[in-house]
C-alpha positions as CSV (number, residue, x, y, z in Angstrom):
1,X,-5.8,3.7,-9.9
2,X,-3.9,6.8,-9.2
3,X,-5.1,10.1,-10.5
4,X,-2.8,13.0,-11.2
5,X,-3.5,16.4,-9.8
6,X,-0.9,18.4,-11.7
7,X,-1.8,21.1,-13.8
8,X,0.8,20.2,-16.6
9,X,0.9,21.5,-20.1
10,X,-1.1,18.4,-21.2
11,X,-3.2,17.8,-18.2
12,X,-6.1,20.0,-19.5
13,X,-6.4,18.2,-23.0
14,X,-5.9,14.8,-21.5
15,X,-8.8,15.5,-19.2
16,X,-11.0,17.0,-21.8
17,X,-10.6,13.9,-24.1
18,X,-11.5,11.7,-21.3
19,X,-14.4,13.8,-20.2
20,X,-16.2,14.1,-23.6
21,X,-15.6,10.5,-24.6
22,X,-13.6,11.4,-27.8
23,X,-10.3,10.1,-26.4
24,X,-7.1,12.1,-25.6
25,X,-6.8,15.3,-27.9
26,X,-3.6,16.6,-28.8
27,X,-1.8,13.2,-29.7
28,X,1.2,13.8,-32.1
29,X,1.5,11.7,-35.0
30,X,4.8,13.2,-36.0
31,X,5.9,12.1,-32.5
32,X,4.8,8.6,-33.1
33,X,6.8,8.6,-36.7
34,X,9.8,9.6,-34.8
35,X,9.5,6.9,-32.3
36,X,9.3,4.6,-35.4
37,X,12.5,6.0,-36.8
38,X,14.0,5.7,-33.4
39,X,12.9,1.9,-33.2
40,X,14.5,1.5,-36.9
41,X,18.0,3.1,-36.0
42,X,18.1,0.9,-32.9
43,X,17.2,-2.4,-34.8
44,X,19.8,-1.8,-37.5
45,X,22.3,-0.7,-35.1
46,X,22.1,-3.7,-33.1
47,X,22.0,-5.9,-36.0
48,X,25.3,-4.6,-37.1
49,X,26.9,-4.5,-33.8
50,X,25.7,-8.2,-33.3
51,X,27.7,-9.2,-36.4
52,X,30.5,-6.8,-36.3
53,X,32.9,-9.3,-34.9
54,X,32.5,-11.5,-38.0
55,X,34.1,-8.9,-40.4
56,X,37.7,-8.3,-41.0
57,X,37.3,-4.5,-40.1
58,X,34.8,-5.2,-37.2
59,X,36.3,-3.2,-34.5
60,X,36.4,-0.3,-36.9
61,X,32.9,-0.9,-37.7
62,X,31.9,-1.1,-34.0
63,X,33.7,2.2,-33.0
64,X,32.0,3.8,-36.1
65,X,28.5,2.6,-35.3
66,X,28.7,3.5,-31.6
67,X,29.8,7.1,-32.5
68,X,27.3,7.4,-35.0
69,X,24.7,6.2,-32.7
70,X,25.6,8.6,-29.9
71,X,24.9,11.8,-32.3
72,X,22.0,10.0,-34.1
73,X,20.2,8.9,-31.1
74,X,20.7,12.4,-29.6
75,X,19.1,14.1,-32.8
76,X,16.5,11.8,-32.9
77,X,15.6,12.4,-29.1
78,X,15.2,16.3,-29.8
79,X,13.2,15.4,-33.0
80,X,10.8,13.5,-30.9
81,X,10.8,15.8,-28.1
82,X,9.9,18.8,-30.5
83,X,7.0,16.6,-31.8
84,X,5.7,15.5,-28.4
85,X,2.2,15.9,-27.9
86,X,-0.4,14.4,-25.4
87,X,0.1,10.6,-24.8
88,X,-2.8,8.3,-24.8
89,X,-3.8,6.2,-21.8
90,X,-1.3,3.5,-21.2
91,X,1.3,4.9,-23.4
92,X,3.8,5.3,-20.6
93,X,3.7,1.8,-19.5
94,X,3.9,0.5,-23.1
95,X,6.9,2.6,-23.6
96,X,8.5,1.3,-20.3
97,X,7.7,-2.1,-21.1
98,X,9.1,-1.8,-24.8
99,X,12.3,-0.3,-23.3
100,X,12.6,-3.1,-20.7
101,X,12.2,-5.8,-23.3
102,X,14.6,-4.2,-25.7
103,X,17.1,-3.9,-22.8
104,X,16.7,-7.4,-21.8
105,X,16.9,-8.9,-25.4
106,X,20.0,-6.6,-26.1
107,X,21.6,-7.6,-22.7
108,X,21.3,-11.4,-23.5
109,X,22.3,-11.2,-27.0
110,X,25.2,-8.9,-26.3
111,X,26.3,-11.3,-24.0
112,X,26.7,-14.1,-26.3
113,X,27.4,-12.3,-29.4
114,X,29.5,-9.5,-28.3
115,X,31.0,-10.1,-24.8
116,X,32.2,-13.8,-25.9
117,X,34.1,-12.5,-28.7
118,X,33.7,-14.1,-32.4
119,X,30.9,-16.5,-32.7
120,X,29.3,-18.9,-35.6
121,X,25.6,-17.3,-35.4
122,X,24.4,-16.4,-38.9
123,X,23.2,-12.7,-39.7
124,X,19.6,-14.1,-40.2
125,X,19.4,-15.0,-36.6
126,X,21.2,-11.9,-35.2
127,X,18.9,-9.8,-37.5
128,X,16.0,-11.4,-36.4
129,X,16.6,-11.2,-32.5
130,X,17.5,-7.4,-33.2
131,X,14.0,-7.2,-34.8
132,X,12.2,-9.0,-32.0
133,X,13.9,-6.7,-29.4
134,X,12.8,-3.2,-31.2
135,X,9.5,-4.4,-32.4
136,X,7.5,-3.4,-29.3
137,X,8.9,0.0,-29.6
138,X,8.0,0.2,-33.3
139,X,4.5,-0.8,-32.0
140,X,4.5,2.1,-29.7
141,X,5.3,4.7,-32.1
142,X,2.8,3.2,-34.4
143,X,0.1,3.6,-31.8
144,X,1.1,7.1,-31.2
145,X,0.9,7.8,-35.2
146,X,-2.5,6.2,-35.4
147,X,-3.9,8.1,-32.5
148,X,-2.5,11.4,-33.8
149,X,-4.1,10.8,-37.0
150,X,-7.6,10.7,-35.6
């Protein structure tokens, strides 16, 4: 196990939380809620993106979605960063695994449902796959919100 010797802005709060047995203090519930909103936005965006080619105006829909996602994700990132607090033990690993899972699912689904052109897969399946891709990120946010509410 590796130990950090840095004296970063949250190191003392984390060390104090571990030493007194109460857990990490300074966890932000608001940051957890912003992560859950991020997961929701990514879920909806990918669900629409996976089905956009089935619509007559699918190209325009994809353009508008991607344009809105660029600004929306930047804004959400700033909101989350402003609410950032101490992260509980294992948060970084969980967030990285959730991101890797989302990337893998979106890459595979994107290959079959975007790169190959039109497809006959219905919206219930593509929406379920999108939900499956971003559910772990929502759980990461929920764990932060729950830890911050204590």
